[in-house]
C-alpha positions in Angstrom: 136.6 -94.8 146.5 135.2 -93.1 143.5 136.6 -95.8 141.1 134.7 -98.3 142.8 131.4 -96.4 142.8 131.8 -95.8 139.2 132.6 -99.4 138.7 129.1 -100.3 140.7 127.1 -97.9 138.5 128.5 -99.0 135.4 127.4 -102.6 136.2 124.2 -101.1 137.6 123.2 -99.5 134.3 124.6 -102.1 131.8 121.4 -103.2 130.8 120.0 -99.6 130.2 123.1 -98.8 128.1 122.5 -102.1 126.2 118.9 -100.9 125.5 120.0 -97.6 124.6 122.6 -99.1 121.9 119.9 -101.5 120.7 117.3 -98.8 120.2 120.0 -96.7 118.0 120.9 -99.6 116.3 117.4 -100.3 115.1 117.0 -96.8 114.1 120.2 -95.4 112.2 120.6 -92.4 110.3 122.6 -91.3 107.7 125.4 -88.5 108.5 123.8 -85.0 109.0 120.4 -86.6 108.9 120.6 -87.9 112.6 117.3 -86.0 113.6 115.5 -88.7 115.5 118.6 -89.8 117.1 119.6 -86.3 118.4 116.0 -86.0 120.0 116.7 -89.6 121.7 120.0 -88.0 122.9 118.3 -85.0 124.1 115.4 -87.0 126.0 117.9 -89.2 127.5 119.9 -86.5 129.1 117.1 -84.6 130.2 115.8 -87.7 131.8 119.3 -87.9 133.4 118.5 -84.4 134.8 121.7 -83.0 132.9 121.3 -79.0 132.0 123.1 -76.7 130.0 122.1 -78.5 126.6 123.1 -76.6 123.6 122.2 -77.9 119.9 125.1 -77.5 117.5 125.8 -78.2 113.9 121.9 -78.8 113.6 122.0 -82.5 115.0 124.6 -82.2 117.6 124.4 -81.7 121.3 127.0 -80.2 124.1 126.1 -80.7 127.8 127.8 -79.9 130.8 128.1 -81.9 134.1 129.4 -79.6 136.8 131.3 -80.8 140.1 132.5 -79.0 142.9 134.5 -76.0 141.7 133.3 -76.2 138.3 135.9 -73.8 137.1 138.9 -75.6 138.2 139.4 -78.0 135.0 137.2 -79.1 132.2 137.4 -82.1 130.3 135.2 -83.3 127.2 133.9 -86.6 126.3 132.6 -87.2 122.6 130.7 -89.7 120.9 129.6 -89.9 117.2 125.9 -90.8 116.2 125.5 -91.1 112.6 125.2 -94.5 110.6 126.4 -96.0 107.1 124.8 -96.6 103.9 124.9 -100.5 104.3 122.1 -103.2 104.1 122.4 -105.1 107.4 122.7 -108.8 106.9 122.6 -109.6 110.8 119.4 -111.6 112.1 119.0 -110.0 115.4 116.2 -108.6 117.3 117.6 -105.3 117.1 118.4 -105.4 113.2 118.1 -102.0 111.5 114.5 -101.0 110.6 115.9 -98.1 108.1 116.4 -100.1 104.7 119.7 -99.5 103.3 121.0 -97.8 106.5 123.1 -99.4 109.2 125.1 -98.8 112.1 128.1 -100.7 110.8 130.8 -98.7 112.5 129.6 -98.9 116.2 128.2 -95.0 116.7 125.4 -96.4 118.3 127.7 -98.2 121.0 129.7 -95.0 121.3 126.3 -92.8 121.8 124.9 -95.4 124.1 128.2 -95.5 126.2 128.4 -91.8 126.5 124.8 -91.5 127.7 125.9 -94.5 130.1 128.8 -92.5 131.3 126.7 -89.1 131.5 124.3 -90.6 134.0 127.2 -92.1 136.1 128.9 -88.8 136.1 125.9 -86.8 137.1 125.2 -89.4 140.0 128.7 -88.7 141.5 129.2 -84.9 140.5 129.4 -84.2 144.2 132.4 -86.2 144.5 134.9 -84.6 142.0 136.0 -81.0 141.3 135.8 -79.4 137.7 133.5 -79.8 134.8 132.7 -82.6 132.0 131.4 -81.3 128.7 129.5 -84.1 126.6 129.7 -83.9 122.8 127.4 -85.8 120.7 128.4 -85.1 117.2 126.7 -85.7 113.5 128.3 -86.8 110.5 131.7 -88.3 111.5 131.5 -90.6 108.2 131.2 -87.9 105.7 134.0 -85.1 104.7 134.2 -82.6 105.9 133.6 -84.2 109.1 131.0 -83.3 111.9 133.8 -82.5 114.0 134.5 -79.6 111.9 131.1 -78.1 112.2 130.8 -78.7 115.8 134.0 -76.7 116.3 132.8 -73.9 113.9 129.5 -73.9 115.7 131.4 -73.5 119.4 131.4 -76.8 120.9 134.9 -76.4 122.3 134.0 -73.1 123.7 132.1 -71.7 126.6 133.7 -73.4 128.6 136.6 -74.5 126.5 137.9 -77.9 127.4 141.6 -78.6 128.7 141.3 -82.1 127.0 139.1 -84.1 125.1 138.6 -88.1 125.2 137.2 -90.1 122.5 136.3 -93.8 122.3 135.9 -96.2 119.3 134.9 -99.7 119.0 137.6 -102.1 117.8 136.2 -105.4 116.4 140.2 -106.8 116.4 140.5 -106.4 120.3 138.5 -108.8 122.4 135.8 -107.7 124.7 137.2 -106.7 128.0 140.3 -105.0 126.7 141.0 -101.5 125.7 143.9 -100.0 123.6 145.9 -97.0 123.7 148.6 -95.3 121.4 150.7 -91.8 122.1 151.2 -89.6 119.5 150.3 -89.9 115.9 147.8 -92.7 115.5 145.4 -92.3 112.5 145.7 -91.2 108.9 144.5 -88.2 107.3 142.1 -88.9 104.6 141.7 -87.4 101.0 139.1 -88.4 98.3 140.1 -88.4 94.4 137.8 -87.9 91.9 139.3 -88.5 88.4 137.8 -88.2 85.0 140.1 -89.5 82.1 138.6 -88.1 78.6 139.3 -89.3 75.2 137.4 -90.5 71.9 135.4 -93.5 71.9 134.2 -95.5 69.3 134.1 -99.2 67.7 136.8 -101.6 69.6 137.5 -102.9 66.2 138.9 -99.6 64.9 141.5 -98.7 67.8 143.5 -96.4 65.1 140.5 -93.9 65.4 140.0 -93.7 68.9 141.9 -92.1 71.8 141.1 -95.1 74.3 140.5 -93.6 77.9 140.5 -97.1 79.4 143.9 -97.8 78.2 145.1 -94.3 79.4 143.3 -94.5 82.7 144.9 -98.0 83.4 148.5 -96.5 82.6 147.6 -93.5 84.8 146.5 -95.7 88.1 149.8 -97.7 87.7 151.8 -94.8 87.3 150.2 -93.3 90.4 151.5 -95.8 92.6 154.8 -94.2 92.3 153.6 -91.6 94.5 154.0 -94.1 97.3 156.7 -96.6 95.9 159.1 -93.8 94.6 158.4 -90.2 95.8 157.2 -91.0 99.7 160.0 -91.5 102.1 159.8 -95.2 103.3 159.6 -93.5 106.8 156.0 -91.9 106.3 153.3 -94.6 106.1 151.2 -93.7 102.9 148.2 -95.4 101.1 146.9 -94.5 97.5 144.0 -96.6 96.6 141.2 -96.6 93.8 137.9 -98.2 94.5 136.1 -97.3 91.7 136.5 -97.3 87.9 133.6 -96.8 85.8 133.9 -97.0 81.7 130.7 -97.6 80.5 131.4 -99.2 77.2 130.9 -102.6 76.1 132.8 -105.6 74.5 133.3 -103.8 71.3 132.5 -100.3 72.4 135.2 -97.8 73.8 133.9 -95.0 75.9 134.5 -91.3 75.5 135.6 -91.1 79.2 136.4 -93.1 82.4 135.6 -92.0 86.0 137.8 -92.9 88.8 137.3 -92.7 92.7 139.9 -93.3 95.3 141.6 -92.2 98.6 145.0 -91.0 99.5 146.1 -91.3 103.2 149.4 -90.3 105.1 150.5 -89.5 108.4 152.4 -86.2 107.5 151.0 -83.0 106.4 154.0 -81.5 104.7 154.0 -84.8 102.6 150.5 -84.7 102.2 150.6 -81.5 100.2 153.6 -82.6 98.2 151.9 -85.9 97.4 148.7 -84.0 96.1 151.2 -81.9 93.6 152.8 -84.9 92.5 149.6 -86.8 91.8 148.5 -84.0 89.6 151.7 -84.0 87.7 151.7 -87.6 87.1 148.2 -87.8 86.1 148.5 -84.8 83.5 151.9 -85.9 82.2 150.5 -89.7 81.6 147.0 -88.7 80.0 148.1 -85.9 77.8 151.2 -87.6 76.7 148.9 -90.4 75.6 146.4 -87.8 73.8 143.7 -87.6 76.4 142.5 -85.0 79.0 142.3 -85.1 82.7 140.3 -83.8 85.6 141.8 -84.5 88.8 140.0 -83.4 92.0 141.4 -84.0 95.3 138.9 -83.3 98.2 140.9 -82.6 101.2 139.4 -84.6 104.1 140.5 -85.4 108.0 143.9 -84.4 109.3 145.8 -86.9 110.7 145.0 -87.8 114.3 147.6 -87.3 116.9 147.0 -88.4 120.7 148.3 -85.8 123.1 151.3 -87.7 124.9 150.9 -86.6 128.4 146.8 -86.6 128.3 147.2 -90.1 126.7 149.9 -91.5 129.1 147.6 -90.4 131.9 144.4 -91.8 130.5 146.2 -95.3 129.8 147.5 -95.4 133.6 144.0 -94.6 134.5 142.7 -97.3 132.4 145.1 -99.7 133.9 144.0 -98.7 137.3 140.1 -99.5 136.4 140.7 -102.4 134.4 144.2 -104.1 135.2 147.3 -104.2 133.7 146.7 -107.2 131.5 143.7 -105.6 129.8 145.0 -102.5 128.2 147.3 -103.0 125.2 149.6 -100.8 123.2 148.1 -99.9 119.4 150.1 -99.5 116.3 149.3 -96.8 114.0 145.9 -97.2 112.0 145.6 -96.0 108.6 141.7 -95.5 108.7 140.9 -91.8 109.3 138.5 -90.0 112.1 137.3 -86.7 112.1 138.3 -86.7 115.9 141.4 -85.4 114.5 139.9 -81.8 114.3 139.5 -82.0 118.0 143.0 -83.0 118.7 144.2 -80.5 116.3 142.5 -77.8 118.6 143.1 -79.3 122.3 145.0 -81.9 123.9 143.3 -85.2 122.6 143.2 -88.8 123.4 141.2 -91.3 121.1 141.2 -94.8 122.2 139.8 -98.3 121.3 137.1 -100.3 123.1 137.3 -104.1 122.5 134.2 -105.4 121.4 135.4 -108.9 119.5 134.1 -112.4 120.8 135.0 -115.3 118.9 132.9 -117.7 120.6 129.5 -115.8 119.7 131.0 -115.3 116.0 131.3 -111.4 116.6 134.3 -111.0 114.3 133.2 -108.7 111.6 135.2 -105.7 110.8 133.5 -102.1 110.7 131.8 -101.0 107.5 130.5 -104.4 106.9 126.8 -105.7 106.7 127.6 -108.2 109.5 129.3 -106.1 111.8 128.1 -106.3 115.4 129.6 -105.9 118.9 129.8 -108.2 122.3 127.4 -106.1 124.2 129.1 -106.9 127.3 131.7 -104.4 126.4 129.3 -101.6 127.0 129.7 -101.9 130.7 133.5 -100.8 130.1 132.1 -98.5 127.5 130.3 -96.3 129.9 132.2 -96.8 133.1 135.9 -96.4 131.7 134.8 -93.2 130.1 133.3 -91.9 133.2 136.4 -92.9 135.1 138.7 -91.4 132.4 137.2 -87.8 132.8 137.1 -87.9 136.6 140.8 -89.2 136.8 141.8 -86.5 134.4 140.0 -83.9 136.4 142.1 -85.1 139.7 145.3 -84.5 138.0 146.5 -80.8 138.7 
């Protein structure tokens, strides 16, 4: 059976996938700066013997693996390649060699897994019908998202896939298991940049000032009404402020306060209304207290929706490959992913690869200095991606 052949090849290529992941982990590059990573991916694809490579969005690649009757159906597989501006705290042989840059979100594992899947699929291409499009994209971590640039550059054309499958590591799921969810899965993400302006001066003379620190405090608290009173309880929403910068002193009130935050939700109509509500509240509070406000909303990724039919087929294929007990149902997740852009264009399925191993202490979340993965999971990472693509091509 083809499934057993893919399993066998995934096992045989496991160490190679691990080594590719370690190379990428040691040499991380920030979003839209993945020049050496792109060269590495290209060299590995050429080594495998894959043709039809096309450079997209400067540091991205697409490639085709054509089976028999290549025009019958096309399925795409996607991996992201960028790293984060984080100083790695892990003491491992493959620790980041680029100071201040780290693969703390598993994109090294995604890229290595797709390279492994490509090698497997290229070896069995005479045993399936249709075409598999490989998409290696830059810039998932930084708005507006590398996926948007890949799409603009034609990554979903010539040929246009019938659907796309993406995989992401999940440190909260034990290695050996994977997770799927049909329908809405991940949130939209907007960045908020706010400046509250007043009149600074000596802290001992408040009557002569317009205190932007006090005004900003009231504004931040009032904006939570967007979530607690303006939003429907049926629509998950998050409004968080992670940076408040008031560069005064114990006895110095500054002229302005700069604030940064994020707004996330799972409904596009409410998203637009919430933007207007935030602007109204901020303007009312700040101007009512004598100040001025600049409130910039940088619209980020849309919410991510998994096509129910494609995801149901992929879930069933995963159960066939891993066993029923190793495929779990996912809840909604308020983080964001630019895979959402693909899922707005064509049928998409974005699933999770378990990478946790408590016995080894591999438990840290993504975007942390101690994030790492159980590398045994990469055998599934490569093999399951290959099998999901083949299984989808086999469906009429």
